[in-house]
C-alpha positions as semicolon CSV with decimal commas, in nm:
position;residue;x (nm);y (nm);z (nm)
1;X;1,490;-1,953;4,969
2;X;1,272;-1,705;4,805
3;X;1,187;-1,734;4,444
4;X;1,018;-1,398;4,438
5;X;1,229;-1,145;4,591
6;X;1,130;-0,749;4,516
7;X;1,448;-0,712;4,359
8;X;1,358;-1,013;4,078
9;X;1,021;-0,839;4,058
10;X;1,182;-0,520;4,016
11;X;1,393;-0,644;3,721
12;X;1,113;-0,818;3,557
13;X;0,920;-0,488;3,550
14;X;1,201;-0,290;3,416
15;X;1,250;-0,599;3,153
16;X;0,864;-0,545;3,054
17;X;0,851;-0,168;3,057
18;X;1,173;-0,195;2,830
19;X;1,005;-0,439;2,591
20;X;0,630;-0,250;2,553
21;X;0,889;0,098;2,495
22;X;1,057;-0,085;2,203
23;X;0,708;-0,224;2,056
24;X;0,557;0,086;2,055
25;X;0,836;0,289;1,908
26;X;0,873;0,004;1,614
27;X;0,489;-0,034;1,530
28;X;0,501;0,383;1,517
29;X;0,800;0,440;1,364
30;X;0,916;0,148;1,164
31;X;0,675;-0,158;1,069
32;X;0,308;-0,210;1,130
33;X;0,085;-0,454;1,035
34;X;-0,199;-0,410;0,851
35;X;-0,561;-0,560;0,710
36;X;-0,642;-0,591;0,338
37;X;-0,984;-0,487;0,312
38;X;-1,139;-0,543;0,008
39;X;-1,067;-0,688;-0,332
40;X;-0,914;-0,349;-0,497
41;X;-0,583;-0,509;-0,497
42;X;-0,697;-0,833;-0,608
43;X;-0,489;-1,074;-0,734
44;X;-0,171;-0,885;-0,571
45;X;-0,337;-0,881;-0,222
46;X;-0,657;-1,075;-0,116
47;X;-0,958;-0,898;0,087
48;X;-0,838;-0,986;0,476
49;X;-0,462;-1,071;0,415
50;X;-0,259;-0,953;0,685
51;X;0,031;-0,742;0,576
52;X;0,360;-0,573;0,724
53;X;0,384;-0,245;0,619
54;X;0,763;-0,052;0,626
55;X;0,729;0,332;0,759
56;X;1,096;0,393;0,740
57;X;1,255;0,669;0,548
58;X;0,945;0,681;0,309
59;X;1,032;1,031;0,172
60;X;1,336;0,894;-0,028
61;X;1,176;0,540;-0,130
62;X;0,816;0,642;-0,283
63;X;0,856;0,524;-0,669
64;X;0,593;0,455;-0,895
65;X;0,498;0,079;-0,895
66;X;0,505;0,072;-0,482
67;X;0,207;-0,098;-0,304
68;X;0,133;0,172;-0,038
69;X;-0,098;0,210;0,266
70;X;-0,264;0,569;0,265
71;X;-0,464;0,721;0,528
72;X;-0,797;0,894;0,395
73;X;-1,017;1,133;0,543
74;X;-1,185;0,810;0,700
75;X;-1,024;0,505;0,634
76;X;-0,672;0,359;0,544
77;X;-0,657;0,242;0,133
78;X;-0,396;-0,005;0,011
79;X;-0,317;0,127;-0,351
80;X;-0,047;0,121;-0,601
81;X;0,155;0,469;-0,662
82;X;0,088;0,517;-1,067
83;X;0,165;0,902;-1,066
84;X;0,458;1,083;-0,904
85;X;0,475;1,465;-0,849
86;X;0,448;1,659;-1,170
87;X;0,379;1,324;-1,389
88;X;0,171;1,352;-1,698
89;X;-0,092;1,057;-1,675
90;X;-0,261;0,894;-1,978
91;X;-0,484;0,586;-2,005
92;X;-0,595;0,484;-2,343
93;X;-0,729;0,145;-2,437
94;X;-0,576;-0,023;-2,144
95;X;-0,248;0,126;-2,193
96;X;-0,074;0,344;-1,928
97;X;0,147;0,619;-2,060
98;X;0,322;0,851;-1,840
99;X;0,501;1,171;-1,935
100;X;0,413;1,014;-2,309
101;X;0,633;0,711;-2,226
102;X;0,420;0,359;-2,250
103;X;0,480;0,193;-1,901
104;X;0,428;-0,183;-1,856
105;X;0,237;-0,300;-1,575
106;X;0,291;-0,676;-1,529
107;X;0,080;-0,721;-1,226
108;X;-0,239;-0,655;-1,458
109;X;-0,205;-0,949;-1,643
110;X;-0,468;-1,186;-1,494
111;X;-0,709;-0,852;-1,449
112;X;-0,676;-0,759;-1,817
113;X;-0,730;-1,097;-1,933
114;X;-1,071;-1,105;-1,743
115;X;-1,168;-0,790;-1,829
116;X;-1,114;-0,899;-2,212
117;X;-1,297;-1,204;-2,155
118;X;-1,595;-1,006;-2,006
119;X;-1,572;-0,789;-2,355
120;X;-1,484;-0,478;-2,156
121;X;-1,136;-0,292;-2,075
122;X;-1,016;-0,282;-1,727
123;X;-0,941;0,061;-1,698
124;X;-1,146;0,351;-1,859
125;X;-0,963;0,583;-2,082
126;X;-0,882;0,919;-1,891
127;X;-0,606;1,187;-1,933
128;X;-0,384;1,365;-1,997
129;X;-0,398;1,470;-1,616
130;X;-0,101;1,626;-1,448
131;X;-0,017;1,523;-1,095
132;X;-0,013;1,831;-0,891
133;X;0,303;1,942;-0,698
134;X;0,358;1,724;-0,362
135;X;0,095;1,486;-0,454
136;X;0,109;1,106;-0,585
137;X;-0,184;0,929;-0,806
138;X;-0,308;0,606;-0,704
139;X;-0,502;0,314;-0,849
140;X;-0,607;-0,031;-0,745
141;X;-0,494;-0,337;-0,937
142;X;-0,851;-0,487;-0,985
143;X;-0,949;-0,171;-1,168
144;X;-1,278;-0,257;-1,254
145;X;-1,334;-0,258;-0,850
146;X;-1,143;0,023;-0,728
147;X;-1,178;0,335;-0,572
148;X;-0,879;0,541;-0,617
149;X;-0,711;0,865;-0,749
150;X;-0,947;0,825;-1,095
151;X;-1,298;0,840;-0,908
152;X;-1,303;0,996;-0,592
153;X;-1,029;0,948;-0,357
154;X;-0,820;1,224;-0,562
155;X;-0,431;1,312;-0,527
156;X;-0,246;1,241;-0,190
157;X;0,021;1,367;-0,040
158;X;0,336;1,210;0,121
159;X;0,191;1,276;0,476
160;X;-0,093;1,074;0,387
161;X;0,111;0,784;0,294
162;X;0,163;0,560;0,608
163;X;0,436;0,329;0,444
164;X;0,514;0,065;0,183
165;X;0,381;-0,275;0,164
166;X;0,677;-0,542;0,251
167;X;0,488;-0,889;0,269
168;X;0,194;-1,049;0,342
169;X;0,220;-1,263;0,700
170;X;-0,122;-1,415;0,696
171;X;-0,256;-1,658;0,629
172;X;0,031;-1,819;0,682
173;X;-0,013;-2,038;0,394
174;X;0,024;-1,711;0,153
175;X;0,339;-1,574;0,312
176;X;0,502;-1,395;0,024
177;X;0,685;-1,064;-0,065
178;X;0,477;-0,788;-0,191
179;X;0,770;-0,639;-0,383
């Protein structure tokens, strides 16, 4: 009895081709793994951590506070959306005001404490600035060491936003949601 008939090889080939096609579609349009590069999102995300990014239906979900992956001119960045199109942003004494309203940033508590211990501010004062139509203003959580919309990267369009961070999957001991 032949265990590897021509029909069996053909069946395996179709299954492999289908699985590869599904994997390409999922990675291209739904979810992708990304590696955090640098310390600009510390302590929320750490250098070399691997995370899954949701690419599905972004235009309806982009909101202030979301962690996103952005395609820059030469590389990808992981940042937090701070300002939406049309927002007026003011930073004064480590307090963020958007459209004149104080915005709480609980994800900064650790870094704010460290900055105060060093006798400095976490975020230099700036603004007011108005985010242009169809653009987003982003910053890292580790603002003393973050290249972002304030200092060189500028604004980003929704087409440049690859997806929003869902969860860290590696290292396995640090598995967690990033929402």
